[in-house]
N, C-alpha and C positions, 0 to 999 in steps of 0.2 A: 629303219631309222630315217627320219625325214631331214632333208637339208633345204632350207629356205634361202633363196638368193635374190637380193635386190640389185638391179642393174639398169643401165640405160644403153640403148643401141649405139648412141653417139659417143660413148665412153670407151676409148681404146683399152684402158686397163681392165674394163669389164670383160672384154673379149680375151685379153691376156690371162686374166684371172680365171675365166672359164676353162681355158686350156690347161692351166696349172692345176686347177682342181681335178680335171679329168685325168691328168697324169697321176695324181695322188690316188684317185678312185681306182685306177687299174691295179694298184698295189694293195688295196684294202681287201682283206680276206673275205669280207661279207658284202662285196660290192653289189651283188644281186639283190640285197635286202635294203639298199639305199633308194629312197624316193626323193626326187628333186622337184621342187616347185619354184618357178620363177615369179618374181614380183616386180611391178613397175616402179620406176623412179626416174623423174625427169631432171636432169642437171640444169637445164635451161628451158623451163616451160614456156617462156615468152619468146623463144627463138623463132625467127622468121625463116620460111623456106626460100632460099635465094640460090637457084640453080646456076646462075651466072657468076656467083661470087667466088673469088679465089679463096680457098680454105685457109691458106697461110695468112692472107691479109685479114680474113675474118677473125682468126685466132689472135692476131696482133692487136686488132681493134678491141676485142673483148678483154684482153689482158693489159691494155695500155702499153704495149711493147712495139718494137720494130718488126717489120716483116722478116728480116734476117734472123731475129730471135725466134720467131715462130717456125721458120724453116728448120733451124737447128733443133728445136724442141720436137718437131715432127720426125726428124731423122733419128733422134734419140729413142723416141717411142717405137719407131719401126725396127730399130736394132733390138730392143727388148722383146718385141713381138717375134722377131726372127729366131730368137733363142728358144722359143717353144714351137717353132715350125710354122709361124704365121707370116705370110708375105704381104704386109700392109702396102697399100697404094694411096697414102694419105693425100698426095698432091692432086689426085683425081676424085677425092670424096666430094659429095654434093652437100652443101650446107642446107640442112632441113630440120624442121620441127619433128620430134619423134612421137608425138601423141598418138597419131593414127597407127603407127607401128606398134605402140604399146597396146592399143585396142585389138590389133590383129593377134598379138601374143595372148591376150586375154581370151579371145575367141578360140585360139589353138589350145589354151589351157583347159577350156571347158570340154575339149575332146581328148585330153591327155597328150597333147602334142606340143606343149610349150617349149620343151628342150629342143626339139627339131626346128621350131619356128625361130627361136633365139639364134641358133647356128646359121640358119639361112639369112636372117636379117643382118647379122654381124658380117657375114661374108659379102652380102650385097653392098653394104655400106663401106667397109674398110678395104675390100679387095677388088670388087667389081665396079665400084664407082657409081652405084645406082642411087636414085633419088628415093629415099625411104618414106617420102610424103606424097609419092605419086600413086594414084589409084591403080594404074595398070601394073606398076612394079609390085605393089602390095598384093594384087590379085594373083599375079604369076607366082609370087613367093608362097602365098597361102595354098595354092594348088599344089606346089612342089612339096609342101609339108603334109599334104593329104587332106586338106580341108575341102568342103564342098563349095563350088562356085557361087551358088545362090546365097549361102551363109556369108561368104566374104563380101559379096556385093551388097547384101542387106546391111551388113555392118558399116561398110564404107559410105553408103548412101544415107545413113541415119546416125543415131547416137549410141547404138548398142555398144556395151562394154566400156563406156565412159565412166560409169560409176565404179566398175571394178578397178580401173586404173587409179581413180581418186581414192578408193578404199585402201589400196596398197600403199599409196603415198601418205595417207593419214596414219596408217600403222607405223610406217617408217618414221614419221614425225614423233609419234608417241613413244617409240623406243629409242629415240635419239640418233637416228641415222642421218648424218649430214653429208656423207659421200658414199660413192659406190665404186667397186662392188662391195657388197656386205653379205656375209654368209652366216647363217644361224644353224647350228647343228643340234637337232633334237630339242629345240627350244631351251637348251641348257648352256651352250657355248657359242660365242660370236667371234668371227674373224673378219677384220676390215682390211680391204685392199687386195691387190693381186700378189698375195704372199707366195712363198716357195711351195712346191709340191710337198716337201717334208713337213711344213707347217700345217698344211691342210690334212695330211695323213695323220699327224699327231692329234689334231682336233677331232678327227673322226674316231680315232682310237679312244680318246678321252671321253667323248660323248657316249660312245658305245659302252664303255666301262661304267660310266655313271648311270646308264640305263639298267645296270645289273646283269649285263650279258658278258660272259667270259669270252675273251678273244681266243 
């Protein structure tokens, strides 16, 4: 059974949702028969890469709120992340456009390594404070995922996999996805947001049942 997931690297709830889904998957009796495909979605496609920008101030400006409000929001998100074992370091995140990171994921997907690439990018952004729009950072992460250096450099130096990113976003628009994470189980059942592991498990069981396979 296939699970399609739309997400953005800069979205904290996408990482939290990934972990909650994985917790559910561990309890699914047929987890070895689940195929996961990651899809690109940019929450802020016009975002500038601003390495020297304070992330709390950036969030405050984007939402029209105070910096104190943004700090409190980030603290709340970090608390939610900690509940699933993720130690976010949001104060040290680098404000960056995610398009090139999505292209790297698409390259990895062409090699069957998109799940590994997603995890490495999420960790780099939310925990290690890396600039996910920096070519050296993306090259190192691509190599860590098992990609070939020449393929990574060719992608970064050109426009390879841009169309794949746009195609994913076009599909998201067609099926009405306005926020991420967004999970589609066997093209039959959709779950939006970083839901509980129990919700994800129930969705997998329902989709599996609708496929005509007895649990």
